[in-house]
C-alpha positions in Angstrom: 0.0 0.0 0.0 1.3 3.4 -0.9 1.3 6.0 1.8 0.3 9.7 1.4 3.3 11.9 0.6 4.9 13.9 3.4 4.8 17.7 3.3 6.4 20.2 5.7 6.5 23.9 5.9 9.9 25.4 6.4 11.0 28.9 7.1 14.5 30.0 6.1 15.9 32.8 8.3 19.1 34.7 8.8 21.0 33.0 11.7 22.3 36.3 13.1 19.2 38.5 12.8 16.4 35.9 12.7 14.9 37.7 9.7 13.2 35.8 6.8 15.3 35.1 3.7 13.1 35.3 0.5 14.0 33.5 -2.7 16.1 30.9 -0.9 16.3 27.6 -2.8 15.5 24.3 -1.1 16.1 20.9 -2.6 15.7 17.4 -1.3 18.3 15.2 -3.1 16.4 13.5 -5.8 13.4 15.8 -5.5 12.3 19.2 -6.9 13.6 22.6 -6.2 11.3 25.1 -4.3 11.8 28.8 -3.6 10.8 30.6 -0.4 8.4 33.5 -0.5 8.9 37.0 0.9 8.4 35.5 4.5 11.0 32.9 3.9 8.4 30.1 3.7 8.3 27.1 1.4 6.4 23.8 1.4 8.7 20.8 0.8 8.3 17.1 0.5 11.1 14.5 1.4 9.7 11.8 -0.8 13.0 10.5 -2.0 15.6 11.6 0.5 15.7 13.1 4.0 18.6 15.5 3.3 17.4 19.1 2.4 19.9 21.4 0.7 19.3 25.1 1.2 21.1 28.0 -0.4 20.5 31.7 -0.9 22.4 34.7 -2.3 24.7 36.1 0.4 24.5 33.0 2.7 26.5 29.9 3.2 24.9 26.7 1.8 23.6 24.3 4.5 22.3 20.7 4.5 19.5 19.7 7.0 18.6 16.1 7.8 14.9 15.5 8.6 14.5 13.0 11.4 12.2 12.4 14.3 13.4 13.2 17.8 16.8 14.5 18.8 18.2 18.0 18.8 16.9 20.8 16.6 19.0 22.2 13.7 22.1 24.1 14.7 22.3 27.8 13.8 25.6 27.7 11.9 26.6 24.9 9.6 30.1 23.5 10.3 32.8 23.2 7.6 32.2 20.4 5.1 28.5 20.9 4.9 27.7 18.3 7.5 24.0 17.6 7.7 22.2 19.5 10.6 19.5 17.5 12.3 15.9 18.8 12.1 13.4 17.6 14.8 10.1 16.5 13.3 8.3 15.8 16.6 4.9 17.3 17.4 3.2 19.6 14.9 6.3 21.4 13.7 6.1 22.0 10.0 2.5 20.9 9.7 1.2 24.4 8.7 2.7 27.7 7.5 1.9 29.1 11.0 4.2 26.5 12.7 7.1 26.0 10.2 10.4 24.3 10.8 12.9 27.1 11.2 16.1 26.6 9.2 18.9 29.1 9.9 21.5 30.2 7.3 24.8 31.9 8.3 25.7 35.0 6.4 28.6 34.5 4.0 31.5 36.4 2.7 30.4 37.0 -0.9 32.8 37.6 -3.8 31.5 38.9 -7.1 32.9 40.0 -10.4 33.1 39.6 -14.2 36.0 37.7 -15.8 36.9 38.7 -19.4 39.6 37.9 -21.9 42.7 40.0 -22.4 40.8 42.3 -24.9 38.7 43.6 -21.9 35.4 42.8 -23.7 35.1 39.1 -24.6 33.6 37.0 -21.8 35.7 34.1 -20.4 34.8 30.8 -22.1 35.0 27.3 -20.6 35.7 29.1 -17.4 36.5 28.1 -13.8 36.8 29.8 -10.5 38.5 28.2 -7.5 38.8 29.9 -4.0 41.5 28.4 -1.8 41.8 29.0 1.9 44.8 27.9 4.1 43.7 25.7 7.0 45.6 23.6 9.6 47.3 20.8 7.8 46.6 22.0 4.2 44.0 24.0 2.3 40.3 24.0 1.6 38.9 24.9 -1.8 35.5 26.1 -3.1 34.5 26.0 -6.8 32.3 28.6 -8.4 30.5 28.7 -11.7 30.8 31.6 -14.1 27.8 32.7 -16.2 27.9 33.0 -20.0 28.9 36.7 -19.7 31.8 35.8 -17.4 30.1 37.0 -14.2 30.3 35.1 -10.9 29.1 35.3 -7.3 30.6 32.9 -4.8 29.5 32.6 -1.1 32.4 31.7 1.2 33.1 31.3 4.9 34.6 34.4 6.4 38.4 34.6 6.0 41.3 35.1 3.5 41.3 33.4 0.1 43.3 33.0 -3.0 41.1 33.2 -6.1 42.2 31.5 -9.3 40.3 32.4 -12.5 41.0 30.3 -15.6 39.4 30.1 -19.1 39.9 28.5 -22.4 40.2 31.9 -24.1 42.1 33.8 -21.4 45.2 33.7 -19.3 45.1 32.7 -15.6 44.4 35.4 -13.1 45.2 35.0 -9.4 43.8 37.4 -6.8 44.0 37.7 -3.0 40.8 38.6 -1.1 39.5 38.5 2.4 36.3 39.5 4.2 33.9 38.9 7.1 30.4 37.4 7.5 27.8 39.5 5.6 30.3 41.3 3.5 30.1 41.5 -0.3 33.3 42.2 -2.2 32.7 43.3 -5.8 35.9 42.9 -7.8 34.4 44.5 -10.9 35.7 43.7 -14.3 38.7 41.3 -14.0 40.8 41.4 -17.2 42.8 38.2 -18.0 46.5 38.8 -18.7 47.9 38.2 -22.2 49.0 34.6 -22.6 50.3 32.1 -25.1 47.7 30.4 -27.2 47.5 27.5 -29.6 45.4 26.7 -32.6 45.0 23.7 -34.9 42.7 21.5 -36.9 41.5 18.1 -35.8 41.3 15.6 -38.6 40.6 11.9 -39.1 43.1 9.4 -40.7 41.5 10.3 -44.0 42.2 14.0 -43.2 38.5 14.8 -42.9 37.6 17.5 -40.3 36.4 16.0 -37.0 33.6 18.4 -35.9 32.9 18.5 -32.2 36.2 17.1 -31.0 36.9 18.1 -27.5 40.4 19.7 -26.8 41.4 20.0 -23.2 44.4 21.7 -21.7 45.9 20.4 -18.5 47.1 23.2 -16.4 50.3 22.2 -14.5 50.5 21.8 -10.8 53.2 21.1 -8.3 51.5 17.7 -7.7 51.9 16.4 -11.2 49.6 15.8 -14.2 47.5 13.0 -12.7 46.6 15.1 -9.6 46.0 18.1 -11.9 43.2 16.1 -13.6 41.7 15.0 -10.2 41.8 18.7 -9.1 39.9 19.7 -12.2 42.6 22.0 -13.5 41.4 21.5 -17.1 40.2 24.0 -19.7 38.3 22.7 -22.6 37.2 23.9 -26.1 35.3 22.3 -28.9 36.4 22.1 -32.5 34.1 23.8 -35.0 32.6 22.2 -38.2 36.0 22.5 -39.9 37.8 20.8 -37.0 39.4 24.1 -36.1 40.1 25.1 -32.4 41.8 27.8 -30.4 43.0 27.3 -26.8 44.2 30.4 -24.8 45.9 30.7 -21.4 48.8 28.4 -22.0 51.7 28.6 -19.5 55.1 29.3 -20.8 57.1 26.1 -21.6 55.6 22.7 -22.5 51.8 22.2 -22.2 49.9 19.0 -22.5 46.7 18.9 -24.6 44.3 16.1 -25.0 41.9 15.5 -27.9 38.8 13.3 -27.6 36.1 12.5 -30.2 33.4 9.9 -30.6 34.7 6.9 -32.6 38.4 7.8 -32.2 41.1 6.9 -29.7 42.0 9.8 -27.4 45.2 11.6 -28.2 47.5 13.5 -25.9 50.3 15.7 -27.3 52.5 18.5 -26.2 53.1 22.1 -27.5 55.7 24.5 -26.2 55.5 28.3 -25.9 58.8 30.2 -25.4 57.0 33.5 -24.9 53.5 35.1 -25.0 52.9 34.1 -28.6 50.8 32.0 -30.9 51.7 28.3 -31.3 50.5 26.5 -34.4 49.7 22.8 -33.8 48.9 22.3 -37.4 46.8 19.2 -38.3 46.1 17.0 -35.3 45.4 13.6 -36.7 43.3 11.1 -34.7 43.3 7.4 -35.1 40.5 4.9 -34.6 42.8 3.0 -32.2 42.7 -0.7 -31.6 40.5 -3.2 -29.8 41.7 -4.7 -26.5 40.1 -7.8 -25.0 40.9 -8.6 -21.4 40.1 -12.2 -20.3 39.9 -13.2 -16.7 38.8 -15.9 -14.3 37.2 -13.2 -12.0 33.5 -13.6 -12.5 31.6 -10.4 -12.5 34.7 -8.4 -12.0 35.6 -5.0 -13.4 38.6 -4.2 -15.6 40.4 -0.9 -15.5 42.6 -0.1 -18.5 45.1 2.8 -18.2 46.8 3.8 -21.5 49.9 6.0 -21.3 52.9 6.5 -19.1 53.1 5.1 -15.6 52.5 8.4 -13.8 50.5 10.3 -16.5 47.9 8.0 -18.0 45.6 9.3 -20.8 42.7 8.3 -18.6 41.1 5.1 -17.3 38.8 3.0 -19.4 36.5 0.6 -17.5 34.5 -2.4 -18.5 32.7 -5.3 -16.8 33.8 -8.9 -17.2 31.0 -10.7 -19.0 31.4 -14.4 -19.9 35.1 -14.2 -18.9 36.1 -11.1 -20.9 35.8 -7.4 -21.2 36.2 -5.6 -24.5 37.6 -2.1 -25.2 37.3 -0.1 -28.4 39.3 2.9 -29.6 42.2 2.2 -27.3 45.2 4.4 -28.2 47.8 2.6 -30.3 51.5 2.7 -29.6 50.8 3.3 -25.9 51.7 0.9 -23.1 48.8 -0.3 -21.1 48.3 -0.9 -17.4 45.6 -3.5 -16.8 43.8 -4.1 -13.5 41.1 -6.6 -12.7 39.0 -5.7 -9.6 36.8 -8.0 -7.6 34.3 -5.9 -5.6 36.6 -2.9 -5.9 39.8 -4.8 -4.8 42.6 -5.3 -7.4 43.2 -9.0 -7.8 45.3 -8.9 -10.9 47.6 -6.2 -12.3 50.0 -6.2 -15.2 51.6 -3.9 -17.8 51.6 -4.5 -21.5 54.1 -2.9 -23.8 53.0 -0.6 -26.6 51.4 -2.2 -29.6 49.5 -1.2 -32.7 47.1 -4.1 -33.5 44.2 -5.7 -31.7 45.2 -7.8 -28.7 43.9 -10.3 -26.2 45.3 -9.9 -22.7 45.0 -12.6 -20.0 44.8 -11.3 -16.4 43.7 -14.0 -13.9 43.4 -13.7 -10.2 47.0 -13.7 -8.9 47.4 -12.0 -5.5 48.8 -12.7 -2.1 47.3 -11.1 1.1 49.5 -9.7 3.8 48.1 -8.9 7.2 49.7 -7.6 10.4 49.3 -5.8 13.7 51.5 -2.8 14.8 52.0 -2.4 18.5 53.9 0.1 20.6 55.1 -1.2 24.0 52.8 -4.2 23.7 49.7 -2.1 23.0 48.0 -1.4 19.6 49.8 1.6 18.2 48.8 4.6 16.1 50.8 5.5 13.0 51.2 5.4 9.3 51.6 2.5 7.0 53.1 2.8 3.4 53.2 0.0 0.9 54.7 -0.1 -2.6 55.3 -2.3 -5.6 58.9 -3.5 -5.9 58.6 -4.3 -9.6 57.6 -1.3 -11.7 56.6 1.7 -9.6 59.0 3.0 -6.9 56.4 5.4 -5.6 54.2 4.5 -2.6 51.1 2.7 -3.7 49.0 3.9 -0.8 48.8 5.3 2.7 46.8 4.2 5.7 46.5 6.3 8.8 45.0 5.9 12.2 44.8 8.1 15.3 44.5 5.3 17.8 44.0 1.7 18.3 45.4 -1.1 16.2 46.6 -0.8 12.6 45.3 -3.6 10.5 45.7 -3.7 6.7 45.1 -6.3 4.0 47.2 -5.7 1.0 47.0 -7.3 -2.4 50.1 -7.3 -4.7 50.5 -9.0 -8.0 52.5 -12.2 -8.3 54.2 -12.8 -11.6 52.6 -15.4 -13.8 53.2 -16.9 -17.2 
């Protein structure tokens, strides 16, 4: 039997002044967005999820968990957007006269408009990152830029480094700081002049590849792989003639990646010695090759990493069905790192040298398990455990930390097999 849907009235208010916040947006994950009226009221329904996301211009975003009993929602959301408990006991939320009160903390708001070096053209394929130094590292917030290059980012009070990047503009870094409730309007932010590259993406028959995606990996001190994970990528799309332009290149070598439906991804480098134009000429894609991975791991997943050991072109994944997983458009002349996973745990790993033709690779379960217990003075100890492969990769394969109690770790490592 289906039950009647739940509905609750909520009122979103300023945590410091207790005044209503109109036009606040409320969203249950998996549900529909509602907007509060001039009295801060909205009627919401947690049909699919009990977590309500609330955001409003000039306020820090908060998450509230609807649950029966317990403490009421806290006034100020802690870092990391931890869900704040909302008490559903009694008649709270039943009517607009007795709403559930949700409090938002005023934010430090940064606004502006990011444009290209000509001072007019809006930044394209743009990205804004605000970084704040905290104990033990840094905390970042990402913001979206509108089509006209404008942005508005709500932050916790404090000092930040803003990094603005775009596919048609150089990178601009700014330092800002502010307190709760303060809005800092940075006005028009003009990108610096930068090196840029252009080229034409073509097929093996030299036909234009319309819609090819060209991405530029902005370098970081942590290396190329971490740069991708951190989202430091600008992207443009080739036009109907296959032509593209990418601005904002750093001086020195830059890594570009080209992807298109039906072709193998391609990664290549260009180098700019000064703030100048770099001609990439014709960028020819190949249709790659087919790789079949066979394994005795039933229902496992295969992860295929083409490219160098520490700078793979990007993982390709497939499910093992009837003992094998197939991959199309795999880059030719690139070495391959093959991993077979059983419920997320690697049970086979090997590296294949570069090749040009279709290939069948066998990767059966071949692991050993190592367990242990670390003690200090006869008692379970706290600490850090590193492990690494002795064969191919001299870098640590992983880190496990604990603040107290025993350190237990099961580790799988490949065993050579014929």
